[in-house]
C-alpha positions, 0 to 999 in steps of 0.5 A: 768561254768566249760567249760567255765573257761576251754576254758578260760584257754586254749585261756589264755594258747594260747596266753601265748604260743604264745608271750612268746616262741619266747622270750625265744627261742631270749633268748637262742641265743649266746649272743656275748659280744663286744670285750674289748677295746685295751687300747694301740691303744685307750686309755682312753681320758676323765676324768669327775672330781671335784676339790678342790680348783684349778682355780675356787677357792673353788670347780669346777665340771670339764671335761677334755678330751685329744686331743693329745696323744702319749706315751710321750706327751699328750695335754688336754683342761678342761672346768668346771663350779662352784657356789658362793652364795653372800647372795641372788645371785649365782655368776657362774665361768667358767673355761677353760684350755690347759695342756700340760702332759708329762712323760709316764703312769699312772704318769705324769708331767703336765703344763697349762695355764688357764682362769676363768671367775667369775661373780660377785656382788659387791657395786661400788667403792666409791659409796655406796650403790650401786651395780653392776654386774662385770666380773672378769677374772682370769688367772691360772696357773698350775704345776703339778702331775696328775695320769690318766691310760690308761684304763679306772678308777681312775683320781687324780691330785694334783697342785700348781696354781697360780693365776694372777687377771685382774685389774677389780676386786674390792678389789684387786690391778691391776695384783694381784697375789696369790699361790693357790692349787687344788686337782682333783679326778674323773674317766676317760674313 
């Protein structure tokens, strides 16, 4: 019995050495890290952030990408999404915006124009107890401050965002105009 155990242990140790020594040899090789990114040549152009207020009303989750980059002028596109609750219905909101970003890093002046589409469940005018889904389109302008460094990290912006509502919005007058504001915080990479 002792002989069998010693043979089993020898087999176990042999298999252990056969499989794990090559792995330990590979682990000892020099590991070369990728060279760090030169942010002057390849600045961070994408930002993911949450906006409170702003284009979607209460909040939105967004991605912003700078697609034209010069030191004093950048142009970005933004897509966002939010959901509002209306009793038992979820009303989706989609945000699309194009921004012109002026001045050098990290402090910028941001001017933009966007559209917000909200799908809303409302009662039909002059027909009580008859409800339907309607699409409401908002035109949103942006005049604000944007903090985004060339390297990865904090992304922050605040802006006045006047809203012009389309005439299909129930309860609003055609071409309804409203001042609004927004604060955004997230990460750029």
